[in-house]
C-alpha positions in Angstrom: -44.9 -30.7 42.4 -43.5 -31.2 38.9 -44.7 -29.0 36.0 -46.5 -31.0 33.3 -45.4 -30.8 29.7 -47.2 -28.4 27.5 -49.9 -29.9 25.3 -48.5 -30.7 21.8 -48.9 -28.2 19.0 -50.7 -29.7 16.0 -49.7 -28.0 12.7 -52.0 -27.8 9.8 -52.1 -26.1 6.5 -54.4 -23.1 6.5 -57.5 -23.1 4.4 -59.6 -20.2 3.1 -61.9 -20.6 6.1 -58.9 -19.5 8.2 -58.6 -16.1 6.6 -60.3 -14.2 9.6 -57.9 -16.0 12.0 -54.9 -15.2 9.8 -55.8 -11.5 9.7 -56.3 -11.5 13.5 -52.8 -13.0 13.9 -51.3 -10.5 11.5 -52.9 -7.6 13.5 -51.8 -9.1 16.8 -48.2 -9.4 15.5 -48.3 -5.9 14.2 -49.5 -4.6 17.5 -46.6 -6.4 19.3 -44.1 -5.0 16.7 -45.5 -1.5 17.2 -46.5 -1.4 13.5 -50.3 -1.8 13.7 -50.7 1.5 11.8 -49.1 -0.2 8.8 -51.6 -3.1 8.5 -53.9 -2.5 5.5 -54.6 -6.1 4.7 -58.2 -7.2 4.6 -59.9 -10.5 4.6 -60.8 -10.1 0.9 -57.2 -9.3 0.0 -55.9 -12.3 1.9 -58.5 -14.6 0.3 -57.3 -13.5 -3.1 -53.5 -13.5 -2.5 -53.3 -16.6 -0.3 -56.1 -18.8 -1.8 -56.9 -17.3 -5.2 -55.9 -18.4 -8.7 -52.2 -17.6 -7.8 -51.3 -18.2 -4.2 -48.4 -15.9 -3.4 -47.7 -17.4 0.1 -48.6 -20.3 2.3 -49.7 -20.4 5.9 -49.6 -23.0 8.6 -51.6 -22.8 11.8 -50.5 -24.3 15.1 -53.4 -25.5 17.2 -53.3 -26.7 20.9 -56.3 -28.7 22.0 -58.3 -27.3 19.1 -57.4 -23.7 19.9 -55.2 -21.6 17.5 -51.9 -20.8 19.2 -49.9 -19.3 16.3 -49.0 -19.2 12.7 -46.3 -19.0 10.1 -46.7 -17.3 6.8 -44.0 -18.0 4.2 -43.2 -18.1 0.5 -40.4 -19.4 -1.8 -37.5 -17.2 -2.9 -34.6 -18.3 -5.0 -30.8 -18.2 -4.6 -28.9 -18.0 -7.8 -25.6 -18.7 -6.0 -27.0 -21.9 -4.4 -29.1 -22.7 -7.5 -32.0 -23.7 -5.3 -35.2 -22.3 -3.9 -35.4 -21.1 -0.3 -38.2 -20.4 2.1 -38.7 -16.9 3.3 -40.5 -16.7 6.6 -42.6 -13.5 6.5 -44.3 -13.9 9.8 -44.0 -16.2 12.8 -46.3 -15.5 15.6 -47.3 -17.3 18.8 -50.0 -15.8 21.0 -48.5 -14.3 24.2 -50.3 -16.7 26.5 -48.9 -19.6 24.6 -45.2 -18.5 24.5 -42.5 -20.3 26.3 -43.9 -23.8 25.5 -41.8 -24.6 22.5 -44.5 -23.8 19.9 -42.4 -21.3 18.0 -39.7 -23.8 17.7 -42.2 -26.4 16.5 -43.5 -24.1 13.8 -39.9 -23.3 12.7 -39.0 -27.0 12.8 -42.0 -27.7 10.5 -40.7 -25.1 8.0 -37.2 -26.5 8.2 -38.7 -30.0 7.4 -40.7 -28.5 4.5 -37.5 -26.8 3.2 -35.7 -30.1 3.2 -38.6 -31.9 1.5 -38.7 -29.2 -1.2 -34.9 -29.3 -1.7 -34.5 -25.7 -0.5 -31.1 -24.4 0.4 -32.1 -22.3 3.3 -34.8 -20.6 5.4 -34.5 -16.9 5.9 -36.4 -14.1 7.7 -35.9 -10.6 9.1 -36.3 -9.6 12.7 -36.6 -6.1 14.2 -33.4 -5.0 15.8 -35.1 -4.1 19.1 -36.8 -7.5 19.4 -34.3 -9.1 21.8 -36.6 -12.0 22.9 -36.9 -13.1 19.2 -33.2 -12.6 18.5 -32.3 -14.8 21.5 -34.8 -17.4 20.4 -33.5 -17.5 16.8 -29.9 -17.7 18.1 -30.8 -20.6 20.3 -31.9 -22.5 17.2 -28.5 -22.0 15.5 -29.7 -19.1 13.3 -27.2 -16.3 12.7 -27.7 -12.8 11.5 -26.4 -12.0 8.0 -24.6 -8.8 8.8 -23.1 -8.5 5.3 -26.4 -7.7 3.6 -28.8 -4.8 4.2 -32.5 -5.0 3.3 -33.8 -2.4 0.9 -37.5 -1.8 0.2 -39.2 0.0 -2.6 -42.8 0.8 -1.7 -45.5 3.5 -1.9 -44.8 6.6 -4.1 -41.2 5.4 -4.9 -42.6 2.1 -6.2 -45.2 3.9 -8.2 -42.7 6.3 -9.7 -40.3 3.6 -10.8 -43.1 1.5 -12.2 -44.3 4.4 -14.3 -40.9 4.5 -16.0 -41.5 1.0 -17.5 
């Protein structure tokens, strides 16, 4: 008996009506990444920051037979060296029961196509060092780690303190 192909993933641009789903996906991803305690996002905040007067990021949803399978949340950055924008992938998530069917690849291919349409020079993201399944997946796509750069983050009290110097 041959295994049938997985149903296709239909990618659509998220709307404000998807905010509860987006927050659910964010929480599920955070749970997987062992970072659920860091999620402080609310539906109200996501409505404002993703669909308000100034949208800070974009979201695409992948559906299979009308059921949400995963999402990608991304925004534009800019490379002064390349002189072009890029796409920074903040979150890529496929529900556990939908994994292994090529849906993550389809979501990333969609972002790559968007990057080309928008004349971007690259697509970048970060991955937790312990997340071997994701690292293997990204490498299978041809992505390579940028070991020459280290990510720094200014947040919380340190962000407040520096902002108060302005």
